C-alpha positions in Angstrom: 122.4 53.5 16.8 123.1 54.3 20.5 120.7 53.8 23.3 121.2 55.5 26.6 119.3 54.0 29.5 119.0 55.8 32.7 118.1 53.9 35.8 116.7 55.9 38.7 116.2 54.4 42.1 114.0 56.1 44.6 114.7 55.8 48.3 111.5 53.8 48.7 112.6 51.3 46.0 116.0 50.9 47.6 114.4 50.3 51.0 112.0 47.7 49.5 115.0 46.0 47.8 117.0 45.8 51.0 114.1 44.5 53.0 113.6 41.8 50.4 117.3 40.9 50.4 117.2 40.4 54.2 114.2 38.1 54.1 115.0 34.7 55.4 115.6 32.1 52.7 114.8 29.3 55.1 111.4 28.2 56.3 111.0 25.5 59.0 107.6 23.9 59.1 107.2 22.3 62.5 105.2 22.0 65.7 105.7 22.8 69.4 105.7 19.1 70.4 108.4 18.2 67.7 111.8 17.7 69.4 113.7 17.6 66.0 112.0 20.9 65.0 113.4 22.5 68.1 116.8 21.0 67.4 116.8 22.3 63.8 115.8 25.8 65.0 118.5 25.8 67.7 121.1 24.6 65.2 120.3 27.6 62.9 120.1 30.0 65.8 123.6 28.8 67.0 124.9 29.5 63.4 123.3 32.9 63.4 121.1 32.0 60.4 117.7 33.7 60.2 114.6 31.7 59.2 110.9 31.7 59.3 109.1 29.2 61.6 105.6 28.0 60.8 103.7 26.0 63.4 101.7 23.5 61.3 99.4 22.8 64.2 98.4 26.5 64.4 98.3 26.9 60.6 96.9 23.7 58.9 97.1 25.3 55.5 100.8 25.7 55.9 100.9 22.0 57.0 99.5 21.1 53.6 102.0 23.3 51.9 104.8 21.4 53.7 103.3 18.1 52.5 103.2 19.4 49.0 106.8 20.5 49.1 108.2 17.4 50.7 105.8 14.7 49.5 105.8 13.4 53.1 103.8 14.1 56.3 106.8 14.2 58.7 108.2 17.3 60.3 110.3 19.3 60.4 110.2 20.2 56.8 113.0 22.7 56.1 112.8 24.7 52.9 116.3 25.9 52.5 116.2 28.4 49.5 114.1 25.8 47.6 116.0 22.7 48.7 113.6 20.6 50.8 114.9 18.7 53.7 112.7 16.4 55.8 113.8 15.9 59.4 116.9 17.2 61.1 119.6 16.2 58.6 122.7 18.2 59.7 124.9 17.3 56.8 122.3 18.3 54.2 121.5 21.5 56.1 125.3 22.4 56.2 125.6 21.7 52.5 122.6 23.8 51.7 123.7 26.7 53.9 127.1 26.7 52.1 125.6 26.3 48.6 123.3 29.2 49.1 125.9 31.4 50.8 124.0 31.6 54.1 126.9 30.9 56.4 
């Protein structure tokens, strides 16, 4: 028995796929007063890596999300494609960026 499967992509589905692929895989939970949050963001900016920044002071619900992910109340919490890093830990960030092919 032979099955022939035809896959048809519409232009809209291709656009949605490309937009999803370009979404940052990194989220930084931080606050305006947090020096290490700014250091982490600058480090990723200097490497040309995109990320989403969430200010936990302005969005307390996201602050709780960061605590749930990290098990701690410190910031920054960096969600690097599912790997959680608390604080600015350059070696772990570098390892994560390479492991997830983000640099």
